[in-house]
C-alpha positions as CSV (number, residue, x, y, z in Angstrom):
1,X,0.0,0.0,0.0
2,X,1.3,3.4,-0.9
3,X,2.7,5.4,2.1
4,X,0.2,8.0,3.2
5,X,-3.0,6.3,2.0
6,X,-3.7,5.0,5.4
7,X,-3.1,8.4,7.0
8,X,-5.3,10.2,4.6
9,X,-8.1,7.8,5.3
10,X,-7.9,8.2,9.1
11,X,-8.1,11.9,8.8
12,X,-8.9,14.3,11.7
13,X,-8.4,11.8,14.5
14,X,-4.7,11.9,13.6
15,X,-4.4,15.6,13.1
16,X,-2.2,16.0,16.2
17,X,0.4,14.0,14.3
18,X,1.1,17.0,12.1
19,X,-1.6,16.2,9.6
20,X,-3.6,19.1,8.1
21,X,-3.5,20.7,4.7
22,X,0.2,20.1,4.5
23,X,2.5,17.3,3.2
24,X,0.9,14.5,5.2
25,X,-2.4,14.8,3.4
26,X,-0.6,14.9,0.2
27,X,0.9,11.5,0.8
28,X,3.6,12.2,3.4
29,X,4.1,10.4,6.7
30,X,4.2,11.6,10.2
31,X,6.9,11.5,12.8
32,X,6.7,12.1,16.5
33,X,10.3,13.5,16.2
34,X,9.1,16.1,13.8
35,X,6.7,17.5,16.4
36,X,9.3,18.1,19.0
37,X,8.5,21.4,20.8
38,X,10.8,24.3,20.8
39,X,10.1,27.1,23.2
40,X,10.3,30.7,22.0
41,X,13.0,31.6,22.6
42,X,14.5,28.2,22.6
43,X,16.1,27.2,25.9
44,X,18.3,24.7,24.2
45,X,19.1,21.4,25.8
46,X,18.4,21.3,29.5
47,X,21.5,21.3,31.7
48,X,22.1,18.7,34.3
49,X,21.5,21.4,36.9
50,X,18.0,22.4,35.9
51,X,16.7,19.3,34.1
52,X,14.0,17.5,36.1
53,X,14.7,13.9,37.0
54,X,13.1,11.5,34.5
55,X,11.6,8.1,35.4
56,X,10.4,5.7,32.7
57,X,8.1,2.8,33.6
58,X,6.0,0.1,32.0
59,X,2.7,-0.4,33.8
60,X,0.6,-3.5,33.3
61,X,-3.2,-2.8,33.1
62,X,-4.4,-6.3,32.3
63,X,-4.3,-7.0,28.6
64,X,-1.6,-4.5,27.8
65,X,1.5,-2.7,29.2
66,X,1.5,1.1,29.0
67,X,4.7,3.1,28.8
68,X,5.0,6.2,31.1
69,X,7.6,9.0,31.2
70,X,7.5,11.0,34.5
71,X,9.3,14.3,35.0
72,X,9.7,14.5,38.7
73,X,8.3,17.5,40.6
74,X,5.8,18.5,43.3
75,X,2.0,18.6,43.4
76,X,-0.1,18.7,41.4
77,X,0.6,16.0,38.8
78,X,0.1,17.1,35.2
79,X,-1.0,14.4,32.8
80,X,-0.4,15.1,29.1
81,X,-2.7,13.4,26.6
82,X,-1.1,13.3,23.1
83,X,-3.0,13.9,19.9
84,X,-4.4,11.2,17.8
85,X,-1.9,8.8,16.3
86,X,0.9,10.2,18.5
87,X,2.7,9.0,21.6
88,X,4.6,10.5,24.4
89,X,7.2,11.7,21.9
90,X,4.9,14.7,21.3
91,X,6.0,16.1,24.7
92,X,9.7,15.2,24.6
93,X,10.9,18.8,24.8
94,X,7.7,20.3,26.2
95,X,7.5,18.0,29.3
96,X,10.7,19.1,31.0
97,X,10.0,22.8,30.2
98,X,6.6,22.5,31.7
99,X,8.0,20.8,34.8
100,X,10.6,23.5,35.3
101,X,8.1,26.3,34.7
102,X,5.4,25.0,37.1
103,X,7.5,22.9,39.6
104,X,4.9,20.2,39.1
105,X,5.3,16.5,38.3
106,X,4.6,16.0,34.6
107,X,3.5,12.7,33.1
108,X,3.3,11.7,29.5
109,X,2.5,8.2,28.3
110,X,1.9,6.0,25.2
111,X,-1.7,5.0,24.7
112,X,-2.4,1.3,23.9
113,X,-0.8,0.4,20.6
114,X,1.4,3.5,20.3
115,X,5.0,4.1,21.0
116,X,6.4,1.5,23.5
117,X,2.9,0.4,24.7
118,X,1.5,-2.9,23.7
119,X,-1.1,-3.3,21.0
120,X,-4.3,-5.0,22.3
121,X,-6.1,-7.5,20.2
122,X,-9.5,-6.1,21.4
123,X,-11.6,-3.5,19.6
124,X,-11.1,0.1,20.6
125,X,-13.3,1.3,23.4
126,X,-12.8,4.9,24.6
127,X,-14.1,4.2,28.1
128,X,-11.8,1.2,28.4
129,X,-8.8,3.2,27.2
130,X,-9.3,5.9,29.8
131,X,-9.9,3.2,32.5
132,X,-6.5,1.7,31.6
133,X,-4.9,5.2,32.1
134,X,-6.6,5.5,35.5
135,X,-5.6,2.0,36.5
136,X,-2.0,2.8,35.6
137,X,-1.7,6.2,37.4
138,X,-3.2,4.6,40.5
139,X,-0.6,1.9,40.4
140,X,2.0,4.7,40.1
141,X,0.5,6.3,43.2
142,X,-0.6,9.4,41.2
143,X,-4.4,9.1,41.3
144,X,-5.2,12.5,42.9
145,X,-4.5,16.2,42.5
146,X,-4.3,15.9,38.8
147,X,-4.2,18.6,36.1
148,X,-5.1,17.1,32.6
149,X,-3.9,18.7,29.4
150,X,-4.9,17.2,26.1
151,X,-4.1,18.1,22.5
152,X,-6.6,17.4,19.6
153,X,-7.9,13.8,20.1
154,X,-6.4,13.9,23.6
155,X,-8.9,16.6,24.4
156,X,-11.7,14.3,23.5
157,X,-10.3,11.8,26.1
158,X,-10.0,14.5,28.8
159,X,-13.8,15.0,28.6
160,X,-14.4,11.4,29.7
161,X,-11.6,11.4,32.2
162,X,-12.8,14.5,34.0
163,X,-16.4,13.5,34.0
164,X,-15.7,10.0,35.4
165,X,-13.1,11.1,38.0
166,X,-14.2,14.5,39.2
167,X,-12.7,14.1,42.7
168,X,-9.2,13.6,41.3
169,X,-9.1,16.4,38.7
170,X,-8.0,19.9,39.8
171,X,-7.6,21.5,36.4
172,X,-8.2,21.0,32.6
173,X,-6.5,22.5,29.5
174,X,-8.0,21.5,26.1
175,X,-5.5,22.3,23.3
176,X,-7.3,22.7,20.0
177,X,-9.5,19.7,21.0
178,X,-11.5,17.5,18.7
179,X,-15.0,17.9,20.0
180,X,-18.4,16.3,19.8
181,X,-19.7,19.8,19.0
182,X,-17.6,19.8,15.8
183,X,-19.0,16.5,14.7
184,X,-22.5,17.6,15.5
185,X,-22.0,20.8,13.5
186,X,-20.8,19.1,10.3
187,X,-22.9,16.0,10.8
188,X,-21.7,12.4,11.4
189,X,-22.4,11.4,7.8
190,X,-20.2,14.2,6.5
191,X,-17.4,13.4,8.8
192,X,-17.4,9.7,8.0
193,X,-17.5,10.3,4.2
194,X,-14.9,13.0,3.8
195,X,-11.3,12.2,3.3
196,X,-9.3,14.2,5.9
197,X,-12.1,14.0,8.5
198,X,-13.4,10.6,9.5
199,X,-13.3,8.3,6.4
200,X,-11.5,5.0,6.9
201,X,-9.5,3.2,4.2
202,X,-10.7,-0.1,2.7
203,X,-8.0,-2.7,2.9
204,X,-7.8,-6.3,1.9
205,X,-6.8,-8.9,4.5
206,X,-3.4,-9.1,2.8
207,X,-2.9,-5.3,3.0
208,X,-3.9,-5.2,6.6
209,X,-1.5,-8.0,7.5
210,X,1.4,-6.1,6.0
211,X,0.8,-3.0,8.2
212,X,3.1,-2.2,11.1
213,X,2.1,-1.8,14.7
214,X,1.6,2.0,14.5
215,X,-0.7,1.7,11.5
216,X,-2.7,-1.0,13.1
217,X,-3.0,1.1,16.2
218,X,-4.3,4.0,14.1
219,X,-6.9,1.8,12.5
220,X,-7.9,0.3,15.8
221,X,-8.4,3.8,17.3
222,X,-10.6,4.7,14.4
223,X,-12.8,1.6,14.8
224,X,-11.6,-0.1,11.6
225,X,-13.3,-1.4,9.5
226,X,-16.7,0.2,10.3
227,X,-15.7,3.2,12.3
228,X,-16.5,4.2,15.8
229,X,-17.0,8.0,15.7
230,X,-20.8,7.7,16.4
231,X,-20.1,5.5,19.5
232,X,-17.6,7.9,20.8
233,X,-19.9,10.9,20.4
234,X,-22.8,8.9,22.0
235,X,-20.6,8.1,25.0
236,X,-19.4,11.7,25.5
237,X,-22.4,13.8,24.5
238,X,-24.3,13.4,27.8
239,X,-21.2,13.9,30.0
240,X,-20.6,17.3,31.5
241,X,-17.4,18.7,32.9
242,X,-17.9,18.9,36.7
243,X,-18.4,22.3,38.2
244,X,-15.5,23.9,40.0
245,X,-12.7,22.6,37.9
246,X,-10.6,25.5,36.4
247,X,-10.6,25.0,32.7
248,X,-9.0,26.6,29.6
249,X,-9.9,25.8,26.0
250,X,-7.2,26.9,23.5
251,X,-8.3,27.3,19.9
252,X,-6.1,27.7,16.9
253,X,-6.0,31.1,15.3
254,X,-4.6,30.1,11.9
255,X,-6.5,28.2,9.2
256,X,-5.4,24.6,8.7
257,X,-8.6,23.1,7.3
258,X,-11.2,24.2,4.7
259,X,-12.7,27.5,5.6
260,X,-16.2,26.1,6.3
261,X,-14.7,23.4,8.5
262,X,-12.5,25.8,10.3
263,X,-15.5,28.0,11.1
264,X,-17.3,24.9,12.5
265,X,-14.1,24.0,14.5
266,X,-13.8,27.3,16.2
267,X,-17.5,27.7,16.8
268,X,-17.5,24.2,18.4
269,X,-14.7,25.4,20.8
270,X,-16.8,28.5,21.7
271,X,-19.8,26.3,22.4
272,X,-17.8,23.8,24.4
273,X,-16.1,26.5,26.5
274,X,-19.5,28.2,27.1
275,X,-20.9,24.9,28.4
276,X,-18.3,24.7,31.2
277,X,-18.8,27.0,34.2
278,X,-16.0,29.5,34.5
279,X,-14.0,28.1,31.5
280,X,-11.9,30.6,29.5
281,X,-11.4,30.4,25.7
282,X,-8.0,31.4,24.5
283,X,-7.1,32.0,20.9
284,X,-3.6,30.9,19.8
285,X,-3.3,33.6,17.2
286,X,0.0,32.4,15.8
287,X,-0.8,28.8,15.6
288,X,-2.3,26.2,13.4
289,X,-3.4,22.9,14.9
290,X,0.0,22.2,16.4
291,X,-0.3,24.7,19.2
292,X,2.1,22.9,21.6
293,X,4.8,23.3,19.0
294,X,4.0,26.7,17.6
295,X,3.1,28.5,20.9
296,X,4.3,26.2,23.8
297,X,4.6,29.2,26.1
298,X,0.9,29.9,25.7
299,X,0.1,26.3,26.7
300,X,2.5,26.4,29.7
301,X,0.8,29.6,30.9
302,X,-2.7,28.2,30.6
303,X,-1.6,25.1,32.6
304,X,0.1,27.3,35.2
305,X,-3.1,29.5,35.4
306,X,-5.4,26.6,36.1
307,X,-3.0,25.3,38.8
308,X,-3.0,28.8,40.4
309,X,-6.8,29.1,40.1
310,X,-7.3,25.7,41.7
311,X,-5.1,26.6,44.6
312,X,-6.9,29.8,45.1
313,X,-10.2,28.0,45.4
314,X,-9.0,25.7,48.2
């Protein structure tokens, strides 16, 4: 199968992997290394003096082992959810910078099938995936005083995590999140039929067998072969972000989709932010979808602000 055909088929759920109207949609491939964050101005490699200690662990959650990278620090613990199709490599440079800026413990991880984590042989289930995360962080002794930050598809997962574990979450930062509101605005049929949004590729058994672990994980996430976007939206639509959790929703200021889709994307963020008591909408004026890369300082400030707001409410 030609490189890039799979990626084009999976569409928006992989946008955090650097896909948009650029080379990837034209047939290129994505790389976690290509999305390494550079702060502006770039701090360069962290010195041994100011670099936070890093612990890497594999945590078994039953059918799969999940890989975790922990930058040591104090409370609260910040959990970073990568964008669709990406792993903890999205935060390789950002994580230690965030830990230094906030003094907090920062945790990134590879979701099932991605990076160093194992690929389950079970169908994708969003509720199960977030349950695995929670099982793992409790095994790590980190199941309380959490600030969750999620990019793109990671923001969709935050919605479930916050709603199902309200007592543990102290702050939320949604970074250009993929939302139910966006799907509802365009319509499920539209999303599932449009290349670059939700349309899945059609593969023969032989083609599928030749795919690597990453590509199979991508397909599993998208609910291959029939898709699971409707099931995800049905699960999340009735859930509300609990009151009292400081929240920021960061939306991209630069166009990276078709104009009509971009309008729906931004309006969806406005509606989502308005549905959360006390939430603040932030426009990343200099960024396309890759806000953690384009304006990492803005993301760090938003996370620091929800931490400070949470402490002030105690």
